[in-house]
C-alpha positions in Angstrom: 28.2 65.3 116.4 26.9 61.8 116.8 27.4 62.1 120.6 25.3 65.2 120.7 22.5 63.5 118.8 22.7 60.5 121.0 22.5 62.4 124.3 19.7 64.7 122.9 17.7 61.6 122.0 18.4 60.1 125.4 17.1 63.1 127.1 13.9 63.4 125.0 13.2 59.6 125.2 13.8 59.5 129.0 11.4 62.4 129.5 8.8 60.6 127.3 9.4 57.4 129.2 8.9 59.2 132.5 5.5 60.3 131.4 4.7 56.9 129.9 5.5 55.1 133.2 4.6 57.7 135.8 1.7 59.6 134.1 -0.6 57.3 136.0 0.5 59.0 139.2 0.4 62.5 137.9 -3.1 62.2 136.3 -4.7 59.6 138.5 -8.2 60.0 136.9 -7.1 60.1 133.3 -8.3 57.3 131.1 -5.3 57.9 128.8 -2.5 57.7 131.2 -4.0 54.8 133.1 -4.5 52.6 130.0 -1.8 50.0 129.7 -2.6 49.4 126.0 -2.3 53.1 125.1 0.9 53.3 127.1 2.4 50.4 125.2 1.6 52.2 122.0 3.2 55.3 123.4 6.3 53.2 124.0 6.9 52.7 120.3 8.3 56.2 119.6 10.3 56.0 122.9 11.9 52.7 121.8 12.6 54.1 118.4 14.5 57.1 119.9 16.5 54.7 122.2 17.3 52.7 119.0 18.8 55.8 117.3 20.5 57.0 120.4 22.3 53.7 120.6 23.2 53.8 116.9 24.6 57.3 117.1 26.5 56.5 120.2 28.1 53.4 118.6 29.0 55.5 115.6 30.8 57.9 117.9 32.5 55.5 120.3 32.7 52.2 118.3 31.7 50.4 121.5 28.5 49.5 123.3 29.5 50.0 126.9 29.8 53.7 126.6 26.2 54.0 125.6 25.1 51.7 128.4 26.7 53.8 131.0 25.7 57.2 129.5 22.1 55.9 129.1 22.0 54.8 132.7 23.4 58.2 133.9 21.1 60.3 131.7 18.0 58.2 132.7 18.9 58.6 136.4 19.4 62.3 136.2 16.2 62.9 134.1 14.2 60.7 136.5 15.6 62.6 139.5 14.8 66.0 138.1 11.3 65.1 136.9 10.4 63.3 140.2 11.3 66.3 142.1 9.8 68.9 139.7 6.6 67.1 138.8 5.8 64.6 141.6 7.4 66.8 144.3 9.5 63.9 145.6 12.3 65.5 147.6 15.6 63.6 147.0 17.3 62.2 150.1 21.0 62.5 150.6 21.5 59.0 149.3 19.5 59.9 146.1 21.4 63.1 145.6 24.7 61.2 145.9 23.4 58.7 143.3 22.5 61.5 140.9 26.0 62.9 141.3 27.5 59.5 140.6 25.3 59.2 137.5 26.8 62.6 136.4 30.3 61.3 137.0 29.6 58.2 135.0 28.4 60.3 132.0 31.5 62.6 132.2 33.9 59.6 132.4 32.2 58.0 129.4 32.1 61.0 127.1 35.8 61.7 127.8 36.7 58.0 127.2 37.2 58.1 123.4 39.5 55.3 122.2 40.8 55.2 118.6 39.5 52.2 116.7 
């Protein structure tokens, strides 16, 4: 159950981080999304969710490396999907291969459970 919580928090926090960092390109004339101070404040709940995702992952695996790899993979996949869906950036073959590799990393890590 901890793994499900961890991955769910990673997905939500990566979506929020995408808007925090790239909202300035989506809403170019917005005084909210182009304000560095407000985006720093917006980063507090994102960081809080990453904290709990890490804690839940450690509770599940008992190691930190699994979370690092899963976090990288989830972040890459979310960024790829949102860049395509929102910013209309079409992935190249190289980008698509990287997204597939990120998925492979996630699958390898979630099936790599070692008894403590």
